[in-house]
N, C-alpha and C positions, 0 to 999 in steps of 0.2 A: 816409472818404467823407462828403459833406455833402449834405443834402436839396435845397439850392437847385440844385446841379448835377445831382443825381441825377434830378430831375423836369424834364428838358430838354424843352421844347415844340418845339424845332427839328426840321425834317423831314429824313429821310435822302434824299439826292438833290437837296435844295434848300437854298440857303444861307440863305434867309430864309423865314419862315412866310407862308402866303397871307394876303392881307387880305380880311376878310369884312365886308359891310355890317352896321352895328351892330344894325339892326333884326332881322336873322337870326342874330345872334351865337350861335355855339356855340363851346365851348372846343376847342382843338386835339385834345384827348384824346377829346372827344365825337365829333369828326369821324372819329377813328380807329375808334371803335366802330361808327359808322354805315357806314363804308367796308367794314368786314369783313362786317357783316350783309348788306349788298346785293351781295357779291361771288360770283362763280360757284364758286370753290374752297369757300366756306363752304356754299353750297347743296348741293354734291356730297356733303358729309358725310352727308346724310340716306340715302344709299345705300351707306354704308360700315359694315362690321361693327364693333361695339364689342366684345362678347364672344360673344353668342349669334347664330346665323344671322339674317338679315333676317326680320322677323315674318311669321307666317301668321295664324292666328286670334287669337293673343295677342301684343299689341304690347309688345316689349321695347326696351331702349335701342339706338340706333345712334350713330354719332359725332356727329351733329348734336344730338340731344337731350342727350347727354352734355355736349357743349361748352356748350350753353345753361345746363345745371344748374351746371356748373363756373363759369361766368361769374356766375351768380346768387350762388353761395356766395362767390366771389372778391369780388364787390361788397360783400357783407355784411362779410367780413373787412376789406377796405380801408376801409369806413366806420368800423368801430370803431377801427382803428389810426389812421386820419386824424384822428379827433376827438381822440385822446390826443396825437398829435404837434402838433396845432395849439395845444394848451394848453402844451406843452412849448417849442415854437419859434414864438411869436406873430409874429415878424418874417419868417418864411420863406414865401415866396409859393408858391401852387399845392398846398399840402398838402391842400386840400380836394378836389383831383382824384385823390387816391390810389385811391378807390374806383372811379372810371372807368378808370384806368390798369390796375388789377388785373383788373377785369371784362373789359377789352379784351384783355389778354394771355391771359386765361383762354379767351376765345372762340377765340383763335388757336392755343392750345397743341397741338391735334391736327391742324392743317391739313396737316402734312407726312406724316401716316401714310398708308401705301399701302392698297390694298383687302385685305379678309379679315383685319383686325385685326392683332395683333402677329405672327401667322403669316406675314403678308405681308412684314414686315421680315425674318424669318428665311429666307423663300423667296428673297428678293433676295440676301441675303448667302451662302446656300448655293450659288447659281449660280456665284459667284466662288470660294467656298471649296472646293467639291467637284465642281461641275459643269463644263460646257463653257467657263464663263468663265475658268477657270484659265489657258487659253492666252494670255490678254491680260496676265498679270502682268509679263512682260518689257517691256511698253510703258509702264509706269507708274513713277513715283517711289514710294519706300516709303510716304510720306504718302498719296499718291493711291490706292494699292493698299489701304491701311487703311480709306479711306473706303468702298471698294467691298466689302471683306470684312465690314464691320460697318455695314450701312446703318442709319442712325438717323433716326427720324422727327423728333426735335427739331432736328437739323441741317437736315433737309429743310424744316421750317417756316420757318426763317430764310432759306433760299434762295428759297423760294416767295414770301416777302414782300419780298424786297430785290433779286432778280435781274431784270435788264432783258431779258425774254424777247423773241424776235423780234417786232417790230411793237408792242411795249409801251413805255411811257414809262421814262425814266431813274429809277432808284430803286424799281422794282417798284410796290409799294402806296404809296409815299412816306408811310410812317407816321412818328410822332415817335420820336425816339431813345429816350425813356423807355419807350414801349410795346414797342419792339423789344427793349430790354435786359431787359424783364420776361419775355420768353419763353425767354431763353438760360439754361436750367436748369443746363447744363454748360459753363461758359465757358473751354473748351479744346478742342483738336482731337482727331482720331481717334488720333493718335500717343500722346497722353496719356490715352486713354480710361480709364474706371473698370473695376473687375473684372467688371462686367456689361456692358461694351462700350458704355457710354454716353458721348456727347460732344455738343458744341454746335454745331459748324460744320464744313462741308466745306472742303477746301483752296481750292476756288473762291471761298469767301466769307471767306478769311482777312483780307483788307484790310477788308472790310465789318465784321467783328467788331471789328477794331482801331479803326475809326472810331467805333463804338458805344461801346466801352470808354473811349476818350479823351473823347468828347463828354459822357458821363454821369459821368466821373471814377471809374471802377471802380479799386479798389486792385490793384496788381500785386504778386504775392508774390515771395519771394526765388528761387523755382524758375522764375520767369517766367510762371507762370499768373496769371490774374486771379481776384479774388473775385467772387462773385455780386452782381448788383444786388439790394439788400435786398427789393424787392417780389417778386422771384422766389420767395422763401420763402412768400409768401401765395398766389401762384398755385399753387405746388406743394401747399400744404396744401389749397386748394380742390379740387384734382384727387384728392388722397389721400382726402379726406372723401367726395367724391361717388362715385368708383367703388367704394370699399370698401362703402359703405352701399347704393348703388343696385343693385349686383350681388346683394346679399342679397335685396333686394325683387323683382328680376327673377326670381331662382331660386324665390322663393315663388310668383309668378304662373305660372311654368311647371310647378309641382308638383314641382320638384326638392327644395325644403325644405318641410317641413310647417309649418302655422301655428304649432304649438306651439314647434317648434324656432326658427323665425324670430322669434317673440315673445320667447323666452328670450335669443336673440343680442342683440336690440335693447335689451331691458330691462337687460342686464348692463352697459351704459354708465353706469347711474345707481346711486348709493348710497342705500339706503332712508332713512338718517338725514339725510345732507347734502342730498339731493334730495327731501325729503318733499313739497314743494309739487307737484312733478311727479307724484308717485304719486297725490296727491289729484286732480289734473287728469285723470290717466289713468282713474281710477275714474269720474269724471263723464262723460268721453267714452264709456266703455264702456257706460254705461247708455243713451246716446242713439244711438250708432252700433253696429249689430249686424253689418254687412257686414264680413267677415273682411279683405278687401283694404283697405278704408277704415280698419280698425283698424291694420293694418300701416303704411299710409301715414302715419297720425298719429304712430306710434312712430318711423318713419323721419325725418319732419320734426322731431320733437323731438331725436332723436340728432344730426342735422345742426346745429340750432341750438345744442345743447349744446357740440358740438366747435368750432363757430365761436367761441364765447365763450372756450373754453379755449385755442385756438390763437392767438387775437388777444391774449390776456393773455401767452402765452409770448413772442410777438414783442415786445410792449411791454416786458416785463421784461428782454429780451436786446437791446434796440434798440442800445445803445451797443456791445455786443460785435459785433453784426452790422455796424455801421458801421466798426468797426476791423478787420473781416475775421477775428475770433476765434471766430465761431460756426460750428459744423459740424453736419452732419446736417440732417434735416427737422424741422419744427415738431412733427409728430405723434410724432417720436421722444422728445420731452420730456413727453408726456402721463404722468400719474401715477394711481395708484389704480385705481378701477373702469374709467375710460376706457382706460388703458393696457392692462389685462388684456383688456378687451372687443375692442380693435382687434387685438390679437394673436390672440385666439380666432377673430374674423371672418376674418382673413387665413388662418388654418389651415383653417377650414371651406371657404372659397373655393377654396383650392388643391386640397383633397381631394375636394370634392363638386360644385364648379361648373366650374372651368377644366378639369378632366379628364372632364367629362360627355361622353357619346357625341356629342351635337349639336355641341359646341364642337370636338371632335377631327375630326368630319367636315368641317366648314368649313375647318379648318386643312389637311387633306389636299387638298381641292379647291384651296385657294389656292396650295399648293406647285406643283401640276401646271400650273395656269393661268398663274401669273406666270413660272415658269421657261421654259415654251414661248414666251410672248410676248417675253420678254427676249432669249432666244436667237435668234429669228428676226429681231428688229429690230436687235440688235447686229451680227449677220452682215450684214444688208442694208446698214448704214452702212459697214461695212468693205469691202463689195463692191458699191458702189452702181451699178455699170454693168450688172450682171446683170438680166435681164428681170424675174425674180421680185422682186428687190430693189426695182426701180423701182416695181412694183405695190404692194408693201408700203409703201414710203415715201410713196407718193401718198395713203395713208390717214393719214399723220402730220399732226396739226394744224400750221398755219402757225407758231405761237409756238415750236415745238420745231425748226423748220428753220433752224438757226443756222449761221453760218460758223464751223466748229469749227477752233480753233487747234492742237489735239493730239488724240490718241486718248482721253485722259481726258475731254475735253469731249464727244466723240462718245457715249461710254457714259453720261455724265452727262445728255445729252439724252434718251436712252432711258429712263433711270430717272426723269427729270422726267415723261415721258409716262406711264409705267406707274404711278408713285406717285399721279398725279392722277386715276387712273380709279376709277370706282365699281365695286362688286363685280359688278354685272350687266353693265356695259360690258366689264369684263375677260373675263367669261365668255362674252359674245357674240363678242368678238374671238378668243378661244381657239377657239371653235367654227368660226369662219370660216377661221382658219388650218388647223385640222385637217380642214376639208372636211366637217363634220358639221352645218353650218347655213348658210343663205344668207339 
């Protein structure tokens, strides 16, 4: 792969880029960023669960704040890598835009996630795997059925950004090909999904993915699958760094982890000898800042900055392997020493003490019941749209999801578009309405 083609400024859905008056000039990639920031799907992330239930007296992360932080980390990673690549490839245009592309793709990486966190994905899948949705299996091709059995937020993000919903323009958000390629973490379909049931696009977006791969020059492997766009590694690292560290800080604010344990976890990323300057800085800050939450915030910021530097270096050192499609795994998998041990320890603590906390399990139980009920009622309504009750339900369906369906897969896809775009509270209110326990 080559950087000149990888950083394509052309827009999906348009043959030529828009012309902009020079006095208001923004790059194509800056326009992508702004387009997402001002969009309704992005705003709705503020009311979608990240890990913990939506805040009460203590404000923890939701999907919006998480995405903004991932974008910030991604921009820092992109800037470090961009500076190095500009030195290595002085004749390649647009390398200075890498930080913006990574930041924008980071903003968009969770747009396709349904309400109630990852439990929402499992709830949608279980409706078809074990619930009433099983009755529709005979109406689908093998590939279409795999899409439904293993609902995937990453694939849904690509659909949200590129699909021409009813009443919307051709090309969806009409983003640049480089930005779109930057969010495709898994460049293959549900048929070739990973062991964790991860994949990058639904059958409905197969041609869209192929167009992105061709435009950006992604390498095709001997098995027919494509290699990742190189900048995906930076977006992935930004997400890995952010959720891993921020979940620890949130757990501290909620009293799930003690100050002592949280401090120990964050300090373990540093080596007393190699990172002696950090230890001196920490001691200086401790004398000035006595607030425990602020002390943890300083450590969290220091860890993120430390990991940004390490991951950027890993990318730069392996850049030629990445371009050749010979690099596997995530950048954080290549951490060494204290950072490697600390990341693994944080992951273990998060699984044992955070993700299995009662408050997290409670929101997951709610998500299962709410989403299964809504999906079941709306899928039935679309397949029996002449029934009086169905007509009333479908009257509440937003215009953009009222499409002319070419097949049964498309009908179900529209329901999942509707449900996955909901906020937690909207889904809960609709559930109450359907159940007759709220008007």
